[in-house]
Structure formats: C-alpha cells, structure tokens
N, C-alpha and C positions, 0 to 999 in steps of 0.2 A: 335180733339173733346176732351171734358170737360168730366170728368166722373163723374157718378152719387154719387152722398153725400151717408155715408152711413146712418144706423140707428141712430146710436148714435150720425153723426154729428147734423144730423135732431134735435135729442133730445135736444143739447146745443143749436142749437138755438130756440129753441120752448121757454125753459125758458128765455133766454136773451129777447127774444119777451115777453113774460108774465111778467117779472118783470120791465122792460121799459115802456109797457102799463099801469098795474098796479099801479106805480109808478108814473105815469104821471096822472093817474085817481086821486090816492088819492090826489096828489098836488091842482089838479083842486077844489076838494071838497074840502081839508082846502081854496083854496084860495077866496070861495063861501061863506064859515062860516065867514073867516074874513070878507067879504068883507058887510054880514049881517050884523055885530056885528057894523059896522062904520057908515051904515045906520039907525039904530035904535038911540032913543034920548041918548043921551051922556049926562052922570051924573057925579059928582064926581067920579072921578078912584079912586077905593080904593081896597086894596092886597085881600080883602075878600069879593070883589064883585061878583055878576054872571057873569056879563062882563070878567070881569080880568081873569076869571078861564076858560071859554070857549077861550076866547083868547089864551092863555095860551094850553090849550088842542088841537085846531089848529095849533098853531105854531110846537109843538110836530110831529102831526100827517105829518104836512108838511117837518119837516126835515128827518122823516122817510121816506116820499115819494120820498126826491132827495136821500137819500142811495140806495132806492131800484134801483133808474133811475142807480146810478152810479155802483151799483152792475152785475145790467143787462147789462152795455155797459161791465164792465171787463168781464162778464161770455161769450158776444158775441166775445170781443176780444180773448179771450180763444178759443173760436170755432172754430174762423179765421185761430188761427196759428197752431190749433191740425189738421186743414183740409188741411193745405199746408204741413203738416208733414207726412201725411198717404200716404202711397206707390201707384201709379199710380194702380188701377185695368183696366179691360175694362170694356165696358158699355153692359150690358146683353141685 
C-alpha cells in the first residue's frame, strides 16, 4: 500500500502546479500578443515605434513565463524528492 502524502507535500505540489500553469498562461498571452502585432499593418520598424515597444514587452513577458515554468518544474522535482525521503507512515 502506498502512504498518504503529507499536507506539506500537497502544498509543494500545488505551488509547482500554479507556477507551471501560470507560466503557460502567460506564455500563451505573450504569443497571442506577438501574433497580433504581426497581423497588423507593417510599417517601417523603428526603435521608437509603438509596435517595437509592444513587441519587446511581449518578448520580456514570454521570457518571464518560461522562467516560471522552469521554476515550477524544479519545485515539482524537489517535491518529489522530499516525498520519497519522508519515512513511511501508516494510512489513517
């Protein structure tokens, strides 16, 4: 029989899940924003153009999103390793 996970283990798992889902949602939002810039009328790209500024904002948010997903995966691995290390407790 397997043992029931502790409350702390469930919190670690929930944090990992929130980080991965939040990062995925932010990445999807960034992708949609970048796609909307591409589909608009293209003018001469200048550093001070509004579309260039928007593109950089979406690019930065997509980098943050990928970092959140990475941190979520690390937290999930840590949660797994912590759960394996805990001594077996009887199921109540």
